[in-house]
N, C-alpha and C positions, 0 to 999 in steps of 0.2 A: 336407346337413342342412337342415332347414326353418328358415328365417331367423327367422320371427316367434316360434317356440318357443324358439330358442336364447337363452341368456344369453351375454353377452360372456365369453370365457375370461379370467377375472380373476386366475388364479393368478400367471402371470408378471408381470402388471402390478402386482398387489398386493404381491408379493415385492419388486419393483423400487421401488415407490413408497415403501415404508417405509425404504429406504436414505437417501433425501434428504428424506423427510417434507415434501415440497412440495405434496402433493395436498390435504391438509386445512387448510393455512394459506394465506392469501391472499398471493400473491407481490407485495409492495408495491414492492420495489426490484428492477428488472430488471438494469440495469447501473448501479450506484450511483455518481452523480457525486461525485467527490472522495474516493472510498473508498481510493484508492491513496496515502494519505498516508505519508510516510516513517516509518521506525522500525526497531527492531531485530527483524528477522524472519529466521529461518533460511532457508537456500537450499532446505531440504526442505519448507518450509511454503508453502501458498497464502496463508494469512492467520493472524493470531493475534487472538483476542478477549479483552479484559481485562474481567472481570465488575465489578471495582471500581477506583477510581483508584489504590489502593495496589498492585494487581497489576502495574502498569506499573513501579513502583519496583523490584520484585523480579524483573521479567521472567518472571512465572509465569502467563501467560495460557493460554487454551485454544487448542491448535494445531489448525488444519485442514490436514491433510497434502496436499501437492500431488499425490503419487502416488495418493491416494484420489480426489481431484477428477478427475484425468485418467482413472482407471479407470472411474468412473461416466460421464464424458463419452464415453469410447469405447464403453461399453455402450449409451448412448443413440443414438449414431451407428449402431452395428451394428443396433439395433432399427429405427430409422427410415429411415436412408439408408446401407445397408452399402457402396454403391459409392463413398462418400466417406470410408471409414474411414481412409485414409492421406492424405487431403488436409489439409495443415497449417493452412490458413485455416479450414476447417470445424471441425477439432479445436480450434483456438484459440477459435472462437466458442462451441462447446459447453462448453469448459473454463471460460470466463468465466461462462456462464449457470449451470452447475452450481455453480461455486465461490461465486458470490455468493448463490445460494440457500442453500448450506450456511453461509455467514456469517450470513445472517438467521436460519436455523434455530438456530445456536449462540447468537446473541444472545437469541432468544426462550426457549431452554432456560435461560439464565442468569436471565432475568426470572422464569420459572416457579419456579426454585429459591429466589429471593428471597421469593416469595409462599408458599413451603412446598408447592408442587405437585410431586408425584412419582409414581412407579409402581413397584409391587413385582413380584417374580417371578411371584406368583400372578396379577397383572393381565396379565402377558405371556401366560401359559398360557390365560387366559380369552379374550384377544384372538385367539390362534391357534385356539381352539376355535370361537368364535362369529363371528369376522371373515371377511373375504373368502377367507382361506386354509383355513377350517374344513372345507369339503367335501372337500379333498384330504388335509390332515394328520389330520383326525378324521372320516373317512367313516363315516356312521351312528353318530357319537359315539365311535368306537373309534380310538385312536391307532395310527398306522401303524408305530410303532417307531422307536427312535433311529437305527438304521442307515439305514433308508429315508428318514427325515427329513433326516439329515445329507447323504445323497446328493442329495436333492432340492434342498436349499439350495445345495450346492456346485455342482451341475450347472447350475442356473438362474442363479445369481448369482456363482458363483466366490468365495464368502466362507465363513467358518466359521459354525457355528451360534451361537456366542457373539456374534459381530459382528452377525449377523442379529437375534438377540433383543434386543441393545442398541439396534438401530435401531427395533425395534418399541416398546421401552420409551420411547424418545424421542418416537416418534409418539403414544403414549398421553398423554404429558405435554403435548404440543402441543395435542392435542384437549381436554384438561382446562383448559389455559390459555385456549383459545378460549372454552370454556363459561363459565369464570370471568369473563372480560372482557365477554362479551355477555349475562350473566345478567339485566341490567336492561333489555334491549331489549323494548319492548312496542308494541302497536298497538291503537288504539281500534276499537270496532265500527263507528263512522261511517266511519273511514278504510278499513276492509275493504270495506264496501258501496260506497263511492265508487270504490275501485280496481277492484272487479269490474265496476261499471257502466261505467267508462271503458274497461276492457280488452275489453268484450264488446258494445259498440254495433256494429251492422252497418249499412253504408250502401251505396247504389247510386247511381251518378252518370254523367251524360254528361260527357265532357271533350274539349275541342278542343286538338289538339297541334300545336305548331310545332317542327319538327325542326331541330336544330343542323346536321346534315349537309346539309339542303336550303338553309338560310340561308348556310352557309359557301360554297356554290357561287356565291352572288350577290355575294360580295365579290371584286371584280376591279379592283384598282388599276392605274394606268398604270405603265409601266417607270420613269418619272421619280419617281413617288411611292414605288415600291419601292426605288429606289436611294437616295432621300433617307432612307427608313426604315433602310436598311442602314448608311448613313453615320452617322445619328443614334445607332444602337446598335452602334457600332464595338467598344466594350468587350465587348459580348455575344458578338461574333464573333471576338474576339481569338484564341481557341484553338478556333474552330469546327470545324476539322479535327483530331480527336484524334490523339494519337501512335499510330503504327503501326509494326509491326516485321516484318522478314522473318526467317523461321525455317527453317534448313536441318536436315533430319532424315532418319533412316531408321528404319523400324519393322519389328517382327517380330510374327507371330501365334503362338499355341501350336503350330500345325502346322509352324512353321519352327524350333522348338527343336531343338538337336542331338539326334538320336535320336527326334524326334517327341514327341507327347504321352505323358507318363509313364503307365505302367499300374500296377495294383495286383495283387500276387501273392496267391495264396490264403493264404499264410502271413501276409502283412501284414493281410489282411482278418480272419483269425482272431485275430491279436494285438490289432488295434483292437477287435474284439468283446469280447475278454477284458478289456481295459482300460476299456471303456465299458458293461459289462453292465447297470449300474443305469439306463442311458438306454433300455434295450430291454425295459422291463417294460410289457406291454400292460395297461392298466387294465380294470377290470370294465366290461362293456358290456351293454346290453339292446337287442334289436332289436324294434321295435314298429310298429304302424300305428294311425292314428286317423281319426276323422271329426269335424270341428270345426263346431259351430254358434256362429257368432261373436256376441259380446255386448259392447257398449261398457262400459267400467268404470263410467261414470256413468249407466247405463241405469236407468229407473224400474222399480218392482216388476212392473208389467203386462208390460213388454217382457221382463223376466227370466223371468217365469213362462211366457211364450209360447215363449222359446228353450229352457227346461228341458223343457217338454212335448214339443217337437219332438225333442229329443235322446233323451228317454225312449222315444218311439215308435220311433226308429231303433234304439235298443238292443234293444228287444223283437224287432224284425225280425231282427237279427243272432242273438239268442239262440234264435229260432225257426227258424234254419237259413238265413236270408237271406245272399246273397253279399256279404261285407264289401266287396270291391273295387268291385263295381257300386254298392253303396249310397254308398260314398265318392265315386265319380265323380258320382253324382246329387245328393247333399246337402251334401257338405263345403264349407265356406267357406275352406278353406286352399288358395290357388291353387298353392302349391308342391308339394302332395302329392296333391291330388284326382285328377289325371290318371293317377297311378300306383297308384290304388287305396288311397291313404292311407299308402303305405309311407314310413317315416322312416329306415329303415336303422339301423345300430348307433349307439348314443349312450352316451357315458361318463357316469358318475354326476356330478351337479352341473351338467351342461350345459344341461338343460332348466329351465323354470320349476318351482318347488318342488313344486306339486301334481301336475304331470305326471311329474316325476322320481320322486317317491315311488311313484306308481302303477306305473310300468314296472319298478321295482326291488323291489316288494313283492308285487304280485298274482301269482297262479299263472300259469305259462306256459300259454297257450291261453285263459285267461279274458278275458272282455270286460266292462268296467265303464265307468261314467260318472264323470268328475271335472270339477270347475269350476276354472278358472284366470282370470287377469286378461284372457284373450282370449275366454273364453266357456266353453261346455260341450264336453267331449271324450268321444267314445266310444273307449275305449282297449283295444287288444288286444295282449298281449305274445306275441311269436312265439318268442323264444329269449333266453337270457342266457349270457354267457361270463364265467367268473371271471377275476380278475386273474391274469396269468401272465407268466413270463419268455419273451420271444419267442426261439425257437431261431435259430441262425445262418442257416439256409436261408430264414427269413422276411425277414431284414433284410440279407442279403448284398448285394443289388443297391444298396440305399441306402448301405451302407458303402463299396462300391466307388466309387460316384459321389463320395462325400465324400473318399475317399483320393485319387482322381484329381484332384479339384479342388484339394486341398491341395498335392499333389505338383507339379501344374502351376503353381500360383501361386508355389511356392518355386523351381521351375526357371526360371520367367520372371524372377523377381527376381534370381536368380544370373546368368542369361545377360545381363540388362540391366546388372548391375554389371560383368561381364566386358567387355562391349562398350563401356561408358562408359570403363573404364580403358584399353582399347586405343585408343579414339578420342582420349583425352587425350594419348596418346603419338604416335600415327600420323596423327591427323586423321580427320574423319568420312568423307571420300571413300575413303581407302585401307581403312578398317575396313569400310565398307559393301561395297566390292568384294570384300574377302577372304572375306566371309560371304555373298556373292551376295544382298545386300539392296539395294533401290533407294533412291538418295539423291534427295531432293526438297527444293526451296526454295519456300516458300509465297510468294504475292504478299503485299504489305503487309497485315497483319491487326491489328485493334484488340484491346484488352484484353477486350472482350466478343464478339469474333468467333468464327468457327468454322474448322476445317480440314476441308474436305469429304472428304478421302481417309481420315480417321480416324473410327472409330466414336464416339469421345469424345475430343476434343482439349482439353477444358477445363483439365485439370491441366497439360498441356504449356504452354498459353498463359499460365496463371497463373504458372508458374515462369519462363517467358520474360520476363514483365513485372516479375518480382521481381529479376532479374539485370540485366546490361548486356552490350552488344556486346563480344565478345572474351573473355567468361568461358569457363572450361573446359566441355567437354560435360557435359550432365546427362541424366538419364533421367526419364521420366514414364509412368505407365500410360495406356493408350488405350482401355480397355474390352475389348480383345481383344489382349492382349500389352503391349508397351512400345515407346516411341520414344526414340531417343538423339538429342539435338538441341543446336544452338547458335544464338544470335541473331547473324545475319550482316548485319543492316541495321536502322537506326532512322530513321524519319521523324518528327521532333519535331512536336508540336502546333503549328498555325499558323493564321493568319487566311486565309480563302479570298478570292478575288476575287469581286466581285458577279456577274460573268458565270457563274463556276463554281458559285456558291451560290444562284443566283436561285430555284430551286425551293424550297430550304429557307427562303429569305427570304419567299417568298410564303406558305408554310405558317405561319411565325411571325407574319406580318402578319395573316393571317386569324384565327389563334388570339387575337391581341390585340384585334381588332375584334369578334370574334364575341359575347362576353358582353354588350357594350353593345348590339349589334344585336338579340340575342335578347331582352334586357330591354325594349327599345323596342317590338319587334313584339308581345311578350306583353302589354305595357301597352295598346298600341293595340287588340289583340284584346279585352282585358277592358273597355276603355272602350266599344267598339262594342257588346259584348254587354249591358252595363249600360244603355246608351242605348236599345237596341231591345228588351231583354229577350228576345232571340232568339239563342241560342248558335250554332245552325246557320247563320243568315244572317251573323253576324259572322265565323264561321270561313271561310265561302266568300269573303268580301271580302278577308281577309288571307292566304288560301291555306293555312289550317290544316285538319287532318283531324279529324273528329268520331268518337269511339269511345264505347262504353258499357261500364262495369265490371260485374262480377258483384256480388252482395251480399257485401261484404268487411269485414274487421275491421282493427284497428290494424296488425297485422304482415303483412298480405297484400301480396304483390307484384302490381302492376297493370302490364301492358305499356305501355311508353313513359311511365311515371309513376314506378314504383318502389314502395318501402315506404310505404304511405299514411300511417301514423302518424308516420313520420319526415319525409316530404316535405311533407305538408299536414295536420297534426293539426287545423287549424281546421275542416276539412270535417265533423268529428264534432260540432261545436257549431252547425252551420248547420241551418236549417229546410228541410223539403222545398219545392222550388221556388226556393230561394236560389241566386244566382250567386256564385262566389268572385271574389276579385281575381286578379291575375297570380300564378302559382305557378312558381317556378324549380325544375325537377325535374332539374337537372344538364345532361343532354344534350338536354332538351326544355323548352319553355315551355308552360304549361298553364293553361286556364281551365275550371272545372268547374261543373256545375249539379246540385244534389242532387235525385234522383228518388225515393228511398225511404230510410227510417230505421227500424231495428228495435232496440229496447232490451230488455235482459233483464228478465224479470218478477220480482216480489218472491220468488216461489217458487224461481226459478232462482238468484237471489242467495243465498237462505237455504240451498239445497241445496249450493252450492259455497262456503259461508261459511268452514268450517274449513280447507279446502284453500287458499283465498285468503289466509287469515290466516297459515298456515304459510309460504306463499311470500313474503309481505311481511316476516314476522319473519326468515326466512332471509336475505333480501336485506339487511335492516338490520343483522343480525348480521355479515354479511360486511363491510359498510361500517364497522361499529364496530371490528371486529378489524383491518381494513386500516389504519384511522386509528391504532389503538393501536400496531401494528407499525411503521408509518411514523414515529410520534413517538419510539418507542424507538430505532429505527435512527438517527434524526436526533440524538438525545441522545448515543448512543455515538460517532457521527462527530464531533459538536461537541467532545467532550471527549477525542478522540484515543484512544478505547478499541477501535478496530479498526485493525489494521495489516496491509496487504496487501503481499506480496512484489512489488516493481515488475517483476521479471523474469517473474513468473507471468502478468502481464497484457500483456506485450509480444508483438505478433504474431510468429509464427515466420516466419523468412525462408527463402527457398529456398537450397539448398546451392550 
């Protein structure tokens, strides 16, 4: 599909976001310090929020269920990093992240209620119709029906319609609370003009660069100086060599499962299809091709007219029998489709920008018309359309087969790993490995952040190994391609190294300590010489710096060996052409710059972008205002003990 035409598939994201309502409120508290204060909290709760002081007396606060928090956490892991779905450390991290977002959401819901802010069932329907889910639940303004709606929510989110709509209601309330809190945010015309001017000044400059990597090589202390540094920093090296562990394990791959990789029978495929028919509904699609005459959103009237005239001329050529594919190759500004004659392939309703989407789903098949979108003018030709339909089994059989084999293999691996772990607990690793013709291996000492070269992914094995202790019963861990059954068979505690063994590390540390001072000294020397001679190139040559020239750049532009200009050296935008800067610390480099050119936006440009700039500033200030409001509310609830978190829900899970 053509990337610039596509909108992000917002359905799943939109459905998921409203569950935790974290997208439209500023997440002020990430992991809230002191939130885990003691109190009467059920083992089934992640936390309880008390809207008023008297709710604590009667223990009737609003509960945030631990099962719900964990469900959403698992969904997030599955969406972002499915390979870590069973990793207890990752699950714990996501659980805290989601749980504390839900705590903040509940607190803000209570504050909205106190202010009389609410949402009705009619508000929920309007949100479903006009919000990010509208294109799917109300295509062309027509409701898809209760059955398909329920199946959609259940399939995507594994929750009921009632729960989903309650989440939407809560999201609407949060949006209204935000609007209420930020209603007084304003910005003056002078601030708008000043901000646009600041953000859109362009400069070009020469800059002399001193590289940290080059200077680092010049720091060469004697062995005596190094050893003195080592002894002086003995505390630093007390545990310089981190703890390492030897792990004895045997592993199996799916191919080594008893009976090999499980297969899916035709009956199983049929049964799965019958149980998941709602998932195999092919949406309405339109196949089209286009020729794009690109136009910037802020283009002036003259440029717009020229682009429109060019598009109209191409449209006439097509309507007069011109070869669409050849014209696309010749004129189209869409690099993703021009070489294939403008072909876009099938597209679902709602996937393209609105103007284009409307054209391909409304104009007659075979017709060629011109439409304008945010990207420019499109000459659009609809080649075919296919109505929404249920996909027959023969269309999805291969996909179902792969799914079933994957599920059955995962279950077989888990069962086999459990069986082998039980056997190893009774008979030992060596006998168990031999009985199943699996190779027993002992790793060299490995650190907590180390790797096991023989395994596709040994991270979970190592993580579990460092959670237990030597002599613990055998455990199992997934390896990315099967499982490993293992025990810790040796521990080398963290300890201080000898100078001789650690000399290379000591030299690195010594250089790292000395480098910032040396870089600052050399950069100041460069700046002083440049100011004295007013010749940057001559000064650079004397201190061994390299002179480079930037393009015409703005505040947020990244310049090589310099970085983000507005972040590293905002003072450059206030200099006059010909001025030399002082020493600039750019992190890995030291820099001195000379301004060569400076372009400021014209009054017409400022006026043309005035409204958009105002909106950006207002939005930023609204975000800051709401963040401050939420932060203060959370602080007040915490201060008065109106948030109680189950201590067990925030304890990191330990390995078995």
